[in-house]
Phi, psi and omega in degrees: 000147177282208179293152179245163177299323180296321177298319179298326177290328184273339188303316186308314180292315183295313181292323177299318178296318179296317180298317180297316180295323180291320174301321180294321178297316179299319179296323178297317178296322178297317179295321178296319178297317179297322180298312181293323177297318181293322177296317180296322181289325184276347186293137176242018183294156176230167177081188183297321181297314181297316180296318180294318180297317179296319178299319180295316182294317180294319179296318179296319178299318179297319178299315180293323179295319178299316180295319180298320180294314182295313182288326177297318177297320178296321180297321179292325175294324177293325176301317180294319178298324178296317179299317179295322181293327177295320177296318179297316181299321178297318180294321179296317179298321178296317178299316181294322178295318179295322179295325182285340180289152182295137356284125187295138177231132181279138175236123178272109185286346179276324182251354181069016181278142171258118187254107182294145176281170176290123181246012184296335182267357183270162173290164180300320180294317180293321179295323178295323178295320178295316180298320179294321179294318178300315180297319179296317179297318179299319179295315181296322179293320178300318180295314183291326178291323177297320176295324178297320177299320179295318178294320179299318179294320178297317180293319179299319179294322178295316178296320179298316180297322183283324188260340184087002179269128181304140180288140178285159177293137182294138177287159178277144183280063178227166179275349182284155178287129180286152176299151179303136180279157175291152179307136182221164177301153181306139179244151175294126182265355181205167177298322180299316179294321179299316179295324178297321178292320179297325182282354176119005183300326178254020175070055179296335179270138175291142178296143180298150178294144179302139180244152182297141179298146181258137176301133182307319181293318178297321180298317180296320178294322179295318179295322179296319179295320179296318178301318182293318180299314181291325177296318178295330179277000177085017177292131180304141182306322184288350178258344185298310183297321180298319181288324177297315180295322179297316179295319180299318179294323180291338181267350184278000000 
């Protein structure tokens, strides 16, 4: 089955949470880029170790900036999808309210079915009014589901852009079971999985280019210089070693 009316009612909160989390991921990459840029600017190292360290810091900053730009654009697309989902949810609520008004017609929000009431006891004119209402509701539901498919495709593309996972084919807006799809690359099955991919679970960042090995003695002198630079900049002692180790790993 494609999207359902119940999903359209639930989307605003779910998409809003995803968009907020994606903005946070982009902001984290921006902060990481700023950190590496500041280290590279403050460095006074000399020799092969200093040059290699600066290259590593600048390269890492560039990787984080690229990720922040890509994920930030995806987050803004998710913001738009959230706005569209809010409009859809409002329209679905209007349809359900109209269906509940006399003569009442049941709408199954899980299957998108419009279930006509028993009209055997009604006059011909009253039964015709019920039939007309059922037809109108079916038409309105078809329209809103088609819009839902478009929003779903927009959101899928945004997640794909942020995570690097190809977007799945949009489902058809019907209550019938769609034919089995052809094998495709793994897709995020939940918001949690999507967020995991955005955070790097499927490698959204390109691996850094190989860098020349550093002489162990030069490396120790470079780390000592980095500790001194960060101490002079007021970095708390308990964070200095963690940052030194992080830089060392990025250079390995």
